[in-house]
Structures are given as C-alpha cells and as structure tokens.
Kinemage of the C-alpha trace (Angstrom):
@kinemage 1
@onewidth
@group {chain A} dominant
@subgroup {mainchain}
@vectorlist {calphas} color= white
{ca met a 1} P 5.822 -39.305 70.855
{ca ile a 2} L 4.664 -38.347 67.346
{ca ser a 3} L 7.574 -38.600 65.256
{ca arg a 4} L 10.183 -36.812 62.933
{ca asp a 5} L 7.741 -38.055 60.127
{ca phe a 6} L 4.532 -36.928 60.806
{ca lys a 7} L 5.889 -33.579 61.753
{ca arg a 8} L 7.511 -33.229 58.798
{ca phe a 9} L 4.134 -34.058 56.662
{ca arg a 10} L 2.249 -31.818 59.022
{ca leu a 11} L 4.582 -28.621 57.624
{ca ala a 12} L 4.057 -29.664 54.008
{ca ala a 13} L 0.227 -30.202 54.357
{ca leu a 14} L 0.044 -27.612 55.107
{ca pro a 15} L 0.566 -25.978 52.050
{ca ala a 16} L -0.817 -28.273 50.082
{ca leu a 17} L -4.633 -28.486 52.029
{ca ala a 18} L -4.593 -24.017 50.830
{ca ile a 19} L -4.244 -24.805 47.539
{ca val a 20} L -6.616 -27.362 47.657
{ca phe a 21} L -9.445 -24.917 49.057
{ca gln a 22} L -8.740 -23.006 47.110
{ca leu a 23} L -9.258 -24.956 44.431
{ca ala a 24} L -12.294 -26.059 45.488
{ca phe a 25} L -14.397 -23.025 45.648
{ca ala a 26} L -12.544 -21.366 43.209
{ca glu a 27} L -15.320 -19.386 40.988
{ca ala a 28} L -15.420 -18.965 36.785
{ca pro a 29} L -15.062 -15.934 36.160
{ca ala a 30} L -17.225 -13.585 35.472
{ca his a 31} L -18.570 -12.869 32.174
{ca lys a 32} L -18.864 -9.054 31.021
{ca his a 33} L -21.981 -7.681 31.245
{ca thr a 34} L -22.468 -5.119 28.814
{ca asp a 35} L -26.424 -3.858 28.918
{ca ala a 36} L -27.314 -1.462 26.218
{ca ala a 37} L -26.175 1.642 26.665
{ca glu a 38} L -22.602 0.364 26.660
{ca gln a 39} L -22.902 -1.582 23.450
{ca glu a 40} L -23.467 2.227 22.272
{ca tyr a 41} L -21.003 3.965 23.553
{ca gln a 42} L -18.787 1.705 22.465
{ca ala a 43} L -20.189 1.137 19.512
{ca lys a 44} L -19.657 4.885 18.970
{ca gly a 45} L -16.342 4.716 19.602
{ca gly a 46} L -16.125 5.781 22.992
{ca ser a 47} L -15.913 9.778 24.708
{ca pro a 48} L -17.162 12.480 23.194
{ca met a 49} L -14.323 13.986 24.484
{ca ala a 50} L -12.188 12.553 22.750
{ca asp a 51} L -11.070 14.617 20.436
{ca val a 52} L -11.460 18.248 22.739
{ca ala a 53} L -9.114 20.652 24.019
{ca met a 54} L -8.323 19.395 27.853
{ca arg a 55} L -6.079 21.907 29.730
{ca gln a 56} L -2.770 19.820 31.277
{ca asp a 57} L -2.022 20.584 34.828
{ca ile a 58} L 0.008 20.321 37.075
{ca asn a 59} L -1.102 19.995 39.929
{ca pro a 60} L -2.528 16.076 40.277
{ca leu a 61} L -5.446 17.933 42.154
{ca ala a 62} L -7.025 20.302 39.301
{ca pro a 63} L -10.488 19.565 38.408
{ca lys a 64} L -9.725 18.557 34.689
{ca met a 65} L -11.039 20.675 31.970
{ca thr a 66} L -10.465 22.073 27.966
{ca glu a 67} L -8.603 24.908 27.733
{ca ala a 68} L -11.415 26.990 26.324
{ca glu a 69} L -13.615 26.083 30.400
{ca phe a 70} L -9.739 27.617 31.092
{ca glu a 71} L -9.936 30.764 29.364
{ca lys a 72} L -13.218 31.454 30.625
{ca ser a 73} L -12.307 30.704 33.954
{ca lys a 74} L -9.201 33.531 33.963
{ca arg a 75} L -11.570 35.610 32.055
{ca ile a 76} L -14.188 35.586 35.198
{ca phe a 77} L -11.076 35.121 38.143
{ca leu a 78} L -8.427 38.531 36.081
{ca asn a 79} L -12.361 40.440 36.298
{ca ala a 80} L -13.604 40.147 39.809
{ca ala a 81} L -10.343 39.659 41.847
{ca pro a 82} L -9.302 43.562 41.827
{ca ala a 83} L -13.066 44.042 43.211
{ca val a 84} L -12.549 41.440 45.734
{ca met a 85} L -9.330 42.383 46.728
{ca ala a 86} L -10.037 46.425 46.768
{ca ser a 87} L -13.252 45.988 49.191
{ca cys a 88} L -10.705 43.940 51.971
{ca ala a 89} L -8.654 46.764 51.923
{ca lys a 90} L -10.941 49.262 53.162
{ca gly a 91} L -9.598 51.808 52.031
{ca gln a 92} L -6.083 51.014 52.989
{ca arg a 93} L -3.509 50.524 50.391
{ca val a 94} L -1.270 47.776 50.247
{ca ser a 95} L 2.685 48.495 49.937
{ca arg a 96} L 4.531 46.787 47.237
C-alpha cells in the first residue's frame, strides 16, 4: 500500500527532476564566430543596397527590386506583351 505522502512526493519530484536535468545538460552559450569577410562587411557599414531606392509591392511573393530594375522590366513587358498577344490571337480580333 502506497501512502498518500509518497504520491505527493512523486508528483513534486517530476518537475524538480526535469529542472535538474535541464541544468545539468545545459550548454554554455556559443561564442559568436566572425570571420574576416563578415568583419569587413560590418566595418563598411552593412549592405551596399542601403542607399538604393527599393520598389515596394503589396504582394509578399513579389521579388525585391530597385526602382530602376522595375522601370526596366516594365518597359520590357510593355514592348513584348502586345507582340505576344497578337501572335497568340492568330488574326482573331479581341472584342472589347
């Protein structure tokens, strides 16, 4: 017959045992390893794109691009899209 005190001790021992194991097997925090390339990057002040105007888009899947890249891609699309649409239509007029 197990006494009531032993059951209480067993319930209190489980969380205490978990804390003891966590403290016993805890690792020391890792030292931050920086190589020469990372130190040079940090010394120069960060990203070379920090001063470039970036294009903001509401679509989270849209690629990150600068305003100049966006304008160039817009020109390419507006020049190529009518030619592709005309060739796909095969002489059929699109009613509006």
